[in-house]
N, C-alpha and C positions, 0 to 999 in steps of 0.2 A: 256734120261734115266738116264744118269750119274747124272744130276741135281736132278731128283726125288729121286734117291737112297741117295744122300747127304742130301736132305730135310728130308727123313724118318729117317735116322740115327741121324740127329740133333734133330728132334722131340722126338725120343726115348731117346736120351741122356738128353734132357731138362726134360722130364717126370720123368726119374730116379732121376735126380738131385732134382727136386721139391718134389718128394715123400720122399727122404732122409731128406729133411728139414722140413717136416710136423711133428709136435709133435704128440706123441701117443694120442689117444682119451682119454679125461679126463672124469671121471665119472660125471654125472650131479651134478651141485652145489646144496647144500641143501639150501632151503630158509632160510633167517635169522629168528632168534627167534623173536616173537612179542615183541614190546617195553613194558616196565613194567608199563607205565602210569606216568603222570606228578607228582602226589603226591608221588609215590614210588621213582622216580628219585630225587626229592628234599629231601626226607627223607634220602636217601643214602648219599647225599652230606652233609647234616646236621650231620648225625651220624659220618661220617669220621672226620669232623672238630672237633666235640665235643669229640671224642676219643682222638684226638691229644691234645686238651686243657686239658682234664682230666689228661692225662699222664704228661703234662707240669707242672701242679699244683703239682702232686705227686713228680716230679723231683726237684721242686724249694726248695732250702734249707729254712727251717723255719726262719732263721735269715735274709733272703733276701726279705721277704714278704713286708716290707715297703720301700725297695729300689726302686728308680726311677732314670731313666737316667738323667733327669734334673728336676728342680722344676716346670717346665711348663707342665709336663705330669704326668699321674697317676702312683702310685706305683703298684707293682705286685698285691698286695691285692686289691687295688681299681680297677684295670683292670679286675680281676676275678669277683669282686663284680659288676662291670658295666655289664659284660656279663651275670651274674646271673640275674640282674635286667631286662635286655632286654629279656632274655628267659621268665622270669615271666610275663613281660608286654605283650609280643607278644602271649603268649600261654594260660594264665589262663582262658580267656573266651572260647577259642576253646576247652580247656580241661574240660569244664563244670563247672568251678568255678565262683562264683559271686563276690568274693573279690580279688583284686590284692594283692599279698604278699607284705609285708613291704620291702622297699628299703634297700639294703646292702650298696651301695656306696651313702650315704645320704648327703655328704657334699664335695664340691670341695676344700677340704683342707686336711691337715694331720690329722684333727680331724674326718675324715670319719669313720663310724662304721666299714667299711671293714678293715681299718688299725689296728683295735683293736681285730680282730678275730684271733684265733689260726689257724694254717694250717688245722687241722682236721675239724674245724667248717666251714672254708671257703670252703673246698672241699665238705663237707656235703651239704651245701646250694647250691653249684654249681650243684652237682649231683641231688638234688631235683628239681632244675629248668629244668634240662635236662629231667628228668622223666615227669615233667609237659608238656614239649613240645612233648615227645613221646606220651602222652595221646592225645594231640592236633592232632598230625599226625594220630593217630588211628581214630579220630573222623571226619577227613576231607577225603572225598571220591571224586572220579571223578564226581559223581553226584551232590555233594553240594559244590565243591571247588570254584565255581564262586559266591556263596552267600556272603553277607556282613559279615565281620569277627566279628562284634559286632554291637549293635544298632546304635552307632554313628561313627563307623569306616569308614575311607575313603579307606579301602582296602578290597579286597575279602579275603576269608579264605586262599586260596593258596597264594595270594599276601602277606599276613601277614607272612606266613611261609617262603616264598622266601626272603622277606625283612630281617627277623631275621637270616636266614641262611647266607645271603650275609654280613650282619653287623657283625655277629660272625666271619666269615672268615676274614674280615678286621682286627678284633682284634687279631685273631690268628697270623696275620702278625706282630702285635706289640709284641706279646709274643715271637715269633721267634727272634726278635731283642733283647728283654730283655735277652733271653737265651744266644744268641751269645755274648752279652756284658759281661755276667757272665761266659763265657767259658763252657757253657752247650750245648749239642747237642739236637736240637729240635726233637721231636718224628717223624716228617715227614721226617727228614734227617737221622734218626738213622739207617735204613736199609743199607744206603750207608756209614755210619760211618763218615759222614762229619759234 
């Protein structure tokens, strides 16, 4: 009997101990929101990168536009012109245009047209290229994103937009380096003040 009383006491003690360790009941978890869709996700990334680039161009002192870290790489102006050209090339057909806009970075030398543009004209052309890509994003849907980007394109519509977003992001990395070399804080680091 003594053993049974000890066993009952031990069981009661264990039950009390376990119930004290059990966390209070949590309300049922809300199901996650539906995903926005591939086109929307790519556009969000594209928009973030281009906002950073636009702010970078605005920050760049006008007298630094033709500055380049070494003769082997593009100047600031040529780099922005190159991004503008890629936006135009990737997006003009998807935006419903039939003619590709003229190139801004038209020569791999200091004689490039990009190096001769004012900061305002460089920024204006850049913003127009972003608007062109915004129109392209508006025309690409979940239903048509797997279609060919153009009559002779080797990419799908979404593939062209992903490529352009990725390529632009690579060049934002160049811009960050240019800014750091000129003691400027890149927009993507500005909230941290670094």
